Structure formats: structure tokens, C-alpha cells
C-alpha positions as CSV (number, residue, x, y, z in Angstrom):
1,X,35.4,-0.7,-5.8
2,X,36.8,0.5,-2.5
3,X,35.9,-2.0,0.2
4,X,34.2,-1.2,3.5
5,X,36.3,-1.0,6.7
6,X,39.1,0.6,4.6
7,X,41.5,2.9,6.4
8,X,42.5,5.9,4.3
9,X,45.3,8.4,4.9
10,X,44.1,12.0,5.0
11,X,47.2,14.3,4.8
12,X,47.8,17.7,6.2
13,X,49.0,20.6,4.0
14,X,51.2,23.6,4.3
15,X,51.3,26.8,2.3
16,X,54.8,27.6,1.1
17,X,53.5,30.8,-0.4
18,X,50.2,32.5,0.3
19,X,49.3,35.8,-1.2
20,X,45.9,37.5,-0.8
21,X,45.2,39.2,-4.1
22,X,41.8,40.9,-3.4
23,X,38.6,40.8,-1.5
24,X,35.6,39.7,-3.5
25,X,32.1,41.1,-3.3
26,X,30.8,37.9,-1.8
27,X,33.1,38.3,1.2
28,X,35.6,35.7,0.2
29,X,39.3,36.5,-0.7
30,X,41.1,35.5,-3.8
31,X,44.4,33.9,-3.1
32,X,47.5,32.7,-4.9
33,X,49.2,29.9,-3.0
34,X,51.7,27.1,-3.4
35,X,50.2,24.3,-1.4
36,X,51.8,20.9,-0.7
37,X,50.6,17.8,1.3
38,X,52.9,16.6,4.1
39,X,53.4,13.3,5.8
40,X,51.2,14.1,8.8
41,X,47.9,12.2,8.5
42,X,44.5,11.7,10.0
43,X,43.3,8.2,9.4
44,X,39.7,7.6,8.2
45,X,37.8,4.4,8.4
46,X,34.8,4.1,6.1
47,X,31.9,1.7,6.0
48,X,29.9,2.0,2.8
49,X,26.2,1.7,2.0
50,X,24.8,2.2,5.5
51,X,21.3,3.5,6.2
52,X,22.4,7.1,6.8
53,X,25.4,9.3,7.1
54,X,27.2,8.8,10.4
55,X,30.5,10.5,11.5
56,X,32.5,9.9,14.7
57,X,35.9,11.1,15.7
58,X,38.7,10.3,18.2
59,X,38.6,14.0,19.2
60,X,35.3,14.6,21.0
61,X,35.4,18.3,20.1
62,X,35.0,17.5,16.4
63,X,31.3,17.8,15.4
64,X,29.6,14.6,14.2
65,X,26.7,16.3,12.4
66,X,26.4,18.6,9.3
67,X,29.0,20.9,10.9
68,X,31.6,18.2,10.0
69,X,33.3,18.7,6.6
70,X,33.4,14.9,6.0
71,X,29.6,14.8,6.7
72,X,29.0,17.7,4.3
73,X,31.1,16.0,1.6
74,X,29.2,12.7,1.8
75,X,25.8,14.5,1.8
76,X,26.6,16.6,-1.3
77,X,28.0,13.5,-3.1
78,X,24.8,11.5,-2.5
79,X,22.6,14.5,-3.5
80,X,24.6,14.9,-6.7
81,X,23.9,11.3,-7.6
82,X,20.3,11.4,-6.3
83,X,21.1,8.5,-4.0
84,X,19.6,7.7,-0.6
85,X,22.6,5.7,0.5
86,X,24.6,6.4,3.7
87,X,28.1,6.0,4.9
88,X,29.8,5.6,8.3
89,X,32.9,7.6,8.8
90,X,35.4,7.3,11.7
91,X,38.2,9.9,11.9
92,X,41.3,9.2,13.9
93,X,42.4,12.8,14.4
94,X,46.2,13.4,14.4
95,X,46.2,16.8,12.6
96,X,45.6,19.6,15.1
97,X,42.4,21.5,14.7
98,X,42.5,25.3,13.8
99,X,46.1,24.9,13.0
100,X,46.3,26.1,9.4
101,X,47.1,22.5,8.2
102,X,43.8,21.8,6.5
103,X,42.8,18.7,8.5
104,X,39.0,19.2,8.1
105,X,39.4,20.0,4.4
106,X,41.6,16.9,3.9
107,X,39.0,14.7,5.6
108,X,36.3,16.0,3.2
109,X,38.5,15.6,0.1
110,X,39.4,12.1,1.2
111,X,35.8,11.1,1.7
112,X,34.7,12.5,-1.7
113,X,37.5,10.6,-3.5
114,X,36.7,7.4,-1.6
115,X,33.0,7.6,-2.4
116,X,33.7,8.3,-6.1
117,X,36.0,5.3,-6.3
118,X,33.5,3.0,-4.4
119,X,30.8,3.9,-6.9
120,X,33.1,3.3,-9.8
121,X,33.8,7.0,-10.6
122,X,30.4,8.3,-11.7
123,X,31.6,11.9,-11.2
124,X,34.4,13.4,-13.2
125,X,37.3,15.1,-11.4
126,X,36.1,18.5,-12.6
127,X,32.7,17.9,-11.1
128,X,34.2,16.5,-7.9
129,X,36.1,19.7,-7.5
130,X,32.9,21.7,-7.9
131,X,31.4,19.6,-5.1
132,X,34.5,20.2,-3.0
133,X,34.1,24.0,-3.4
134,X,30.7,23.8,-1.9
135,X,32.2,22.1,1.2
136,X,35.1,24.6,1.7
137,X,37.8,26.6,0.0
138,X,40.7,24.3,0.6
139,X,38.8,21.1,-0.2
140,X,39.4,21.1,-4.0
141,X,43.2,20.9,-3.4
142,X,42.7,17.6,-1.5
143,X,41.0,16.1,-4.5
144,X,44.4,16.2,-6.2
145,X,46.6,15.8,-3.1
146,X,49.6,17.0,-5.1
147,X,51.7,20.1,-4.9
148,X,49.9,22.9,-6.7
149,X,49.5,26.5,-7.4
150,X,46.0,27.3,-6.0
151,X,44.2,30.5,-7.1
152,X,40.7,32.0,-7.0
153,X,39.2,31.1,-3.6
154,X,40.9,27.7,-3.9
155,X,39.0,26.2,-6.8
156,X,41.7,26.8,-9.5
157,X,44.5,24.3,-9.3
158,X,47.6,24.0,-11.3
159,X,50.0,21.1,-10.4
160,X,53.5,22.3,-9.5
161,X,56.3,19.7,-10.2
162,X,59.4,21.7,-9.3
163,X,59.6,21.2,-5.5
164,X,62.5,19.8,-3.8
165,X,61.9,17.3,-1.0
166,X,62.2,19.2,2.3
167,X,61.9,17.8,5.7
168,X,59.8,19.7,8.2
169,X,59.6,20.4,11.9
170,X,56.1,21.7,12.6
171,X,55.2,23.4,15.8
172,X,51.6,23.8,17.0
173,X,51.5,26.2,20.0
174,X,48.4,24.3,21.4
175,X,45.9,27.0,20.6
176,X,43.6,27.2,17.6
177,X,43.0,30.2,15.4
178,X,39.8,31.1,13.6
179,X,40.4,31.5,9.9
180,X,37.4,33.9,9.5
181,X,38.8,36.0,12.4
182,X,42.1,36.5,10.6
183,X,40.6,37.3,7.3
184,X,38.2,39.7,8.9
185,X,41.2,41.7,10.3
186,X,43.3,41.4,7.2
187,X,44.4,44.7,5.5
188,X,45.1,44.2,1.8
189,X,47.3,47.3,1.9
190,X,49.7,45.6,4.2
191,X,50.4,42.6,2.0
192,X,54.1,41.7,1.8
193,X,54.0,38.8,-0.7
194,X,53.2,41.2,-3.6
195,X,56.8,42.2,-3.5
196,X,57.9,38.7,-4.3
197,X,58.2,37.7,-7.9
198,X,55.6,34.9,-7.5
199,X,55.1,34.4,-11.3
200,X,58.7,33.2,-11.4
201,X,58.0,30.0,-9.4
202,X,55.0,29.0,-11.5
203,X,57.1,28.2,-14.5
204,X,60.3,26.3,-14.8
205,X,62.4,27.0,-11.7
206,X,62.4,25.2,-8.4
207,X,61.0,26.8,-5.3
208,X,63.6,29.0,-3.7
209,X,63.1,29.3,0.1
210,X,65.0,32.6,0.4
211,X,63.1,34.3,-2.4
212,X,59.6,33.0,-2.2
213,X,58.6,31.8,1.3
214,X,55.9,34.2,2.2
215,X,52.5,34.4,3.9
216,X,50.4,37.6,3.8
217,X,48.3,36.5,6.8
218,X,51.3,36.4,9.1
219,X,51.1,40.1,9.8
220,X,47.6,39.8,11.2
221,X,48.2,36.6,13.2
222,X,51.5,37.7,14.6
223,X,50.0,40.9,16.0
224,X,47.3,38.9,17.8
225,X,49.4,35.9,18.7
226,X,53.1,36.8,19.5
227,X,54.0,33.2,20.0
228,X,54.0,32.9,16.2
229,X,57.1,35.2,16.0
230,X,58.7,33.3,18.9
231,X,58.3,30.0,17.1
232,X,59.6,31.3,13.8
233,X,62.7,32.8,15.5
234,X,63.3,29.5,17.4
235,X,63.2,27.4,14.2
236,X,65.5,29.8,12.3
237,X,68.0,30.0,15.2
238,X,68.1,26.1,15.1
239,X,69.2,26.2,11.5
240,X,66.0,26.0,9.5
241,X,66.4,27.1,5.9
242,X,63.2,29.0,6.3
243,X,60.2,29.2,8.6
244,X,56.6,30.2,7.9
245,X,53.2,30.1,9.4
246,X,50.9,27.8,7.5
247,X,47.5,29.2,6.3
248,X,46.0,31.4,8.9
249,X,47.9,29.7,11.7
250,X,48.6,28.7,14.3
251,X,51.1,26.1,13.1
252,X,54.6,27.3,12.1
253,X,56.9,25.0,10.1
254,X,60.7,25.0,9.5
255,X,62.2,23.6,6.4
256,X,65.4,21.5,6.4
257,X,67.4,19.8,3.6
258,X,68.2,16.6,5.6
259,X,66.1,14.3,7.7
260,X,68.9,14.1,10.3
261,X,69.0,17.8,10.8
262,X,65.2,18.0,11.1
263,X,65.1,15.1,13.5
264,X,67.8,16.7,15.7
265,X,65.9,20.0,15.9
266,X,62.6,18.1,16.6
267,X,64.2,16.2,19.5
268,X,65.9,19.3,21.0
269,X,62.6,21.3,20.9
270,X,60.2,18.5,21.9
271,X,60.3,19.4,25.6
272,X,60.4,23.2,25.2
273,X,57.4,25.3,26.2
274,X,53.9,24.2,25.7
275,X,54.3,23.3,22.1
276,X,53.2,20.2,20.1
277,X,55.8,19.2,17.6
278,X,55.6,17.0,14.4
279,X,58.3,15.7,12.2
280,X,57.3,15.3,8.5
281,X,58.3,15.8,4.9
282,X,56.8,17.2,1.8
283,X,54.8,14.8,-0.3
284,X,56.0,15.6,-3.8
């Protein structure tokens, strides 16, 4: 049983590959993405078996009611078990909001897993993923928290074990982007990842940065937010093996083979422009 007052790490994610395959009749888009957790974390403190569900956050802009993904996750968990219990959740927010790093989805997945462990795993992983889908498209990935090929709207997850440990410099340009806005303006005919041989990376070979680093949503986001292009160019000019926007943005990451190289770039760029930088690595 997970104890009350436990602090849990809730990791961010990046998309190393993100292809939009089609728009569905329900308005959602099917994707094919290689997702991986990184060593940038929110911290979540949980008190179990309270009278009701309560959520608070170090960022006052994060909702504390049913608009919060962690709140939704807890509510659906208790409804599934037909329990009237509550939970108190405090989120120490370190992952930028609206940054394409999945912070809210990670919080929800972390809470679902914590509740399931606390109640001695009454819900199977398969059923937990179904609950996660009801919270949000990226939440099922955070039930696994391991590098995976994610398809459908995010509910189909196949673990991917052929990643090399890259070090990352992430740059958040201090503005958030609405995921729904980007998808609304997305043109399926302008996809660029289709040209990549994405089936190749799902099998035996390691992820090749030159061949496979790709994000179909970049075209939309770059047109509306030219800072994305500026950040990518900056990271590449500093020696990154590759640079890509994560999710629908606005964070851009650069990949480096060595920690020393990544740290040097992080330190050299830390005082440039109005950017927020993070130094991290892939969790593989």
C-alpha cells in the first residue's frame, strides 16, 4: 500500500517522432508517435482516504477543480470502484504548461497509478489505460512511463527498447500553445513525416536521429510562432545532433550524445533571449 504524504515524481515526455495519420469522424486525430519520458519532473504529494477530492498546485494558474487532469483521474478511479473515498493532491509544478511536454497528462497518469497501488491493484493495467483514455489522449502513455510507439489517439502503446540514451537541452520560449488550436489548423496534405520510413524504427534498429526525427505539427506551429524556427536553428548551430518541437509545442529540444556537450550548450544559452531552459536526459 502506498503511504499518505508520499511524494511521487511525474515526468515530462517528448515526441521523437510524431506523424498524424488521419482525422477521425469524432474530431480526434490518429497519430503514430515515438514517445519517451525525460528527467524533468513535477512532484506530486498525495494524502489518501480524505473526505473528498482536493487538488492544489504551486502554480496558481492551474485549475483545482474538475478542469484539472489529476482531479479527473481520481474521480474516474473512484467511480470505477464505486467508492466514495477522497484524495488530497498537491502538485509542485516544474514542467511548463502548454509546452508540448505532457505535464498535465503525466500528473493524471501518476495519480491513477498511485491510487491503484494504494488500493492493492484492484484494476488491471488494461482497464487503467481505458480510464486514462477518458482523461486525455496522452494519459495512457504515462501509465507505462516507458519509451513506446503510441498509435490511435494515444491508447495503443507498444514498448520500444531500442533507444540510445540522449542528453537534452529543452527550450521553452515562455509562451503556451493550445493543442486544439494547432490541430484545428492542421492540414493532413502537408504532412512531412509520411516520407520517413517510420515502420523501420518499430522493429529491430535503434532510433536514427538523421532519418527519423520528425513532427507533422511543426509546420502549423512554426507558421504561427516563428520563435520555434529560431530555437531549432540555435540548437543545431550549437552542435545538437537533431532538434525538434515536442508535441504541439511550444518547447523545442536538442539531442546530444554527451552530458558535457549538453551542459555546455545549456549554460551558454541560459541567458539568451526570453527563454526558459532545462537540462535533462531520456528515461530509457
